[in-house]
VOSEVEX-129233 format. One record per residue (C-alpha): residue number from 1; x, y, z. Coordinates in steps of 0.5 Angstrom, whole numbers, plus 500, padded with zeros to 3 digits. Example, Ala and Ser with C-alpha at 12.3 -4.5 7.8 and 13.67 -1.06 7.14 Angstrom:
2
<1; <525; 491; 516>> <2; <527; 498; 514>> 
END
This chain:
141
<1; <548; 318; 403>> <2; <552; 312; 406>> <3; <553; 312; 414>> <4; <559; 314; 417>> <5; <565; 309; 418>> <6; <565; 306; 425>> <7; <572; 308; 429>> <8; <574; 302; 433>> <9; <574; 304; 440>> <10; <580; 303; 445>> <11; <579; 298; 450>> <12; <584; 298; 456>> <13; <583; 291; 459>> <14; <578; 285; 458>> <15; <573; 283; 463>> <16; <575; 278; 468>> <17; <568; 274; 466>> <18; <564; 273; 460>> <19; <558; 275; 462>> <20; <552; 274; 468>> <21; <547; 269; 469>> <22; <541; 271; 473>> <23; <540; 267; 480>> <24; <533; 263; 482>> <25; <530; 264; 475>> <26; <523; 262; 474>> <27; <521; 257; 469>> <28; <517; 262; 465>> <29; <524; 267; 465>> <30; <528; 261; 462>> <31; <527; 263; 455>> <32; <529; 270; 455>> <33; <534; 273; 450>> <34; <541; 273; 452>> <35; <543; 281; 452>> <36; <550; 282; 448>> <37; <554; 287; 452>> <38; <560; 289; 447>> <39; <567; 290; 450>> <40; <566; 298; 449>> <41; <560; 298; 453>> <42; <563; 294; 458>> <43; <569; 299; 458>> <44; <564; 305; 459>> <45; <561; 302; 465>> <46; <567; 300; 468>> <47; <571; 307; 467>> <48; <565; 311; 469>> <49; <561; 307; 475>> <50; <568; 303; 477>> <51; <574; 308; 476>> <52; <569; 314; 477>> <53; <572; 318; 471>> <54; <568; 323; 468>> <55; <566; 322; 460>> <56; <571; 327; 458>> <57; <577; 323; 461>> <58; <574; 316; 459>> <59; <572; 318; 452>> <60; <580; 321; 451>> <61; <582; 314; 454>> <62; <578; 310; 449>> <63; <580; 315; 443>> <64; <573; 317; 441>> <65; <569; 324; 442>> <66; <565; 325; 448>> <67; <558; 325; 445>> <68; <560; 318; 442>> <69; <562; 316; 449>> <70; <556; 318; 452>> <71; <552; 314; 447>> <72; <556; 308; 448>> <73; <555; 309; 456>> <74; <547; 310; 455>> <75; <546; 304; 451>> <76; <550; 300; 456>> <77; <546; 302; 462>> <78; <540; 301; 458>> <79; <542; 293; 457>> <80; <544; 292; 464>> <81; <538; 295; 466>> <82; <534; 291; 462>> <83; <537; 284; 464>> <84; <536; 286; 471>> <85; <529; 287; 470>> <86; <527; 282; 465>> <87; <532; 277; 469>> <88; <536; 276; 462>> <89; <543; 273; 461>> <90; <548; 278; 460>> <91; <554; 276; 455>> <92; <560; 280; 454>> <93; <563; 280; 447>> <94; <564; 283; 440>> <95; <563; 290; 438>> <96; <568; 295; 434>> <97; <574; 295; 438>> <98; <581; 294; 439>> <99; <586; 293; 445>> <100; <591; 297; 447>> <101; <596; 292; 447>> <102; <597; 284; 445>> <103; <592; 280; 449>> <104; <593; 272; 451>> <105; <589; 267; 453>> <106; <592; 261; 457>> <107; <589; 254; 455>> <108; <590; 251; 462>> <109; <587; 256; 466>> <110; <582; 261; 464>> <111; <586; 267; 465>> <112; <586; 273; 460>> <113; <593; 277; 460>> <114; <596; 283; 457>> <115; <603; 283; 455>> <116; <606; 290; 458>> <117; <612; 289; 454>> <118; <610; 291; 447>> <119; <616; 289; 443>> <120; <616; 282; 445>> <121; <611; 276; 444>> <122; <609; 273; 451>> <123; <610; 266; 451>> <124; <608; 263; 458>> <125; <602; 264; 463>> <126; <603; 269; 469>> <127; <598; 265; 473>> <128; <600; 258; 472>> <129; <606; 258; 468>> <130; <603; 254; 462>> <131; <606; 255; 455>> <132; <600; 253; 452>> <133; <597; 260; 450>> <134; <594; 263; 444>> <135; <593; 270; 442>> <136; <586; 273; 444>> <137; <582; 277; 439>> <138; <576; 280; 441>> <139; <573; 274; 444>> <140; <573; 271; 437>> <141; <578; 264; 437>> 
END
């Protein structure tokens, strides 16, 4: 029997950063693995621990079942705990997800922004007013 096809998870907003690096790492810890936190895991942490949503409400927003949300949330917490205990770097990227609207990245400044008006395509950065923007696609260029 083949495994079930993964249903992409809806992401409301991209993180403002691409990851974290430990501060004051000793030499013996510098060669530790980089822990990849997927966008949907970041979103689960944000919704439960920052936005203070319960699992049922957060699962509905991400368009997944509550048990699936709970698994994603548990994996995210394990990854963050491992990074803190072992002094590893966290990189936020990838995963099986989609954005609820088109996201753009400015070439001049590091801003990521969405376009609330889904009928038109964005043509200017709202931060620096630069016209050199490109569509952001799950962190892949």
